[in-house]
N, C-alpha and C positions, 0 to 999 in steps of 0.2 A: 469450933471450926478447925479442921475439916469435919464435914458432916457424916462421913462414912461409917463411923462407929457409934453414932448417937442413936437414941431411940426414935421411933417414928413420931412419937408425941412431941419430942423436943424439936425435931426437924420441922414438923408442921408449924409449931408455934413460932420458931425463928422466921420461917418463910413468910408467914402472914404479917409479922411485924415489919419485915423488910419490904414486902409489897405495899404495905400501907405507907411507908416512907416514900417509896417511889411514886405512888399515885399522888401524894401531896406535892411532889415536885413536878406534877403535870406530865408524867411519862405517858406516851401514847401507846406503847407496847411494853410488856414485861417479858423479857427472855430469861427463862430459868436455865442458866448456863451451868447446871450441876445435875448429874445423873441421879444422885441420891435424892435431892429435893424433887426432881421430876418424877421419880418413881413413887414418892410418898405423898406429895402435896398438890399436884396439879389439879385434881378435881376440886379441892377446897379453895385453892387460889382462884380458879375460874368462877366459883360460886360467890366469891367475896370481893372481887375487884371489878371495876367497870370497864377495863381496857382488855384487849386481847392478851392472852398468856400463851407463850410457846415454850415447850420444853425440848429436851434433846432426844428423848427415847423414841418417839414416833418417827421423826426424820431418820434417825439411825437405823431403825428397824426396816423402814421402807427401802433405804439404800442397800441393806444387807440382803433383803429378798430379791432385789433387782440384780444383785451381784452373784449370788451363789449359783453354782452349777449342779452340785450333788445334793442340795437342800440340807446340808449339815453345817450349821452355823455355830461358831463359838462366841461366847460373850464373857469378857472380863470386866470386873468392876469392884466397888467397895462391898463390904459385907452387907450393908443396908440395901444397896441396889440389887445385889444378887438374891438376897433373902426375900425381897418384895415380889420377885417373879415378874417384874414389869416388862422386861425384854421378852421373856418367853411368851407372855400374854400378847404383847404387841406383834411379835413375829407370827404366832399361830393365828392371830386374827387376820393376818394378811395371807397366810398359806397354812392350812391345817396339816399339811403333810411334812412340814419342815421339822427337822431334828435339831434340838438346841442343847448344846453342852456349855454349862456355865461354870465359872470359877471365880470365887472371891479372892482378891489379891490385896489384903490389908497392908502389906509391907511396901507397896509401890509408892503411895503418896508420901510417906515419910522420907523415902529415898530421894524422891523428886524435890521435896522441899528442903532437903539438905544439899541440893545441888549435885547429886551423884548420878548425873545423866549418862556419863561414859565411864563406868566403873565396873571392875570385874565382879564385885559383890552384886551390883544391880543386874548384870547379865546372868549370874547364877540364880538369882531370885526369880527373874523372869522365866528362865528355863525350868525351874521347879514348878512354876504355875502352868506353863504352856506345854511342856513335853507330853503330859497325859492327853491333852486336847489334840495335839498333833497326831499322836498314836491312835486316837479315836477316829481320825479321818475328816476333821473339819476342813472346809475349803475357803471359809470366810471367817474373819475374826473381827468382832465389833469391839472397839475401844469404848467401854461403857463407863468411862470416867473422864471428865474434861482435863484432868491432869495428864492422862496417859499419852496423848499425842507428843508430849515432850520426850517420850521414850521411843519414838518411832524408829530411830536408828538402832537402838538396842534390841527392840522387838524383831526387827528385820534380821539382825544377826542370829537370833535364836530360831526363827522360822525356817530359814534356809531352803524354802521351797515355795511353790506357787499357791500360797495362801493369801488371799486378798484381805487387806486391812481396811476396815470401814471406820472412819473418824466421825463419831456422832456429832461432834461440835461443828465441823465443817458443814455437815448436812443440815444442822439446825440453822446455821447462818443463811443457807440457801432458802430454807423454808421461811425465814423472816423476810428475806428480800421478796419472795413471791407473795407473801401475805400483804406487805406494804403496797406492792403494786396493785393487788387485787382489791384492796380496800381504799385505794387512793390516799394512802398515808405517807407516801414517800416525800421527803423534803424537797424543796425547790432546787433545781440544778446548781445554783450558785451558793446555796447554803450548805457548807461543808461540815457544820457542826463542830463540837469540841468534846474532848474526853474529860469528864469529871469523875473523880474517884472519891468515894465516901466509905469509910470503914467504921466499925463499931468498937474496935480495940486497937492495940499497938500495931504499927505498920511494918515492923522489921521483916517478918516472914513473908508478907505479901510483896514487899519491895524486892526481896531476893529473887522471887519467882518472876515478877513483872519485868524487872530490869535485866536480870542475868539470863533467864530462860526465854522470856517472851520478847525481850529487847524493846519494851515499851517505854516511851518518854512519858512518865506518869505526871510530872509536875506537882502542883500543890495537892496535898491530901487533906480531906475534911474528916474529922472524927465526929461521929454522930452518936448520941445516946438514944437508944430505942425506948419507947414508953414501957 
């Protein structure tokens, strides 16, 4: 992890192992909060687990189609997500006339995990990825990696024009809320739940992002060994 530079077979294997752990914990819904895993593993996950599985790609694509005015949508993501063609397929399933310009951005996740959210090097890297897409005439940009919303301010500095940014993660959260209501799975009003964090390896990198970037109060972390 991160998954973006791993093979499809490895991503699929990891995701099935993690889903198995979550179902053993009696999860009522599994949210695949990673574009790479969503692009590779959703069909197999849905075929192998007994609870609803929601990914980030379909909600992000729906929001982009609803947003675009000139039907030219840009997508940025990891190599694996872009290579899969998942966003292009989802967007064209919704509108066959849409034009999609995609760009793999393999340097962005390492910059984020190093905490370089407001750094000249990060701005330069984003510009190198986005300038050709801006020149091509996109009017909507999908953040096809759940790390990328942490760079919203930096991306806005590079865009400098009326290109609407679509956060696939936010739209996934809305889709989860709608599904919980539709299937009557929402918790009782007085049950506020709790955050439990389980990792399969050392926590340092995760804690840097969770506490510094997301400002989450993580609390105790469980380390789990997968079968």
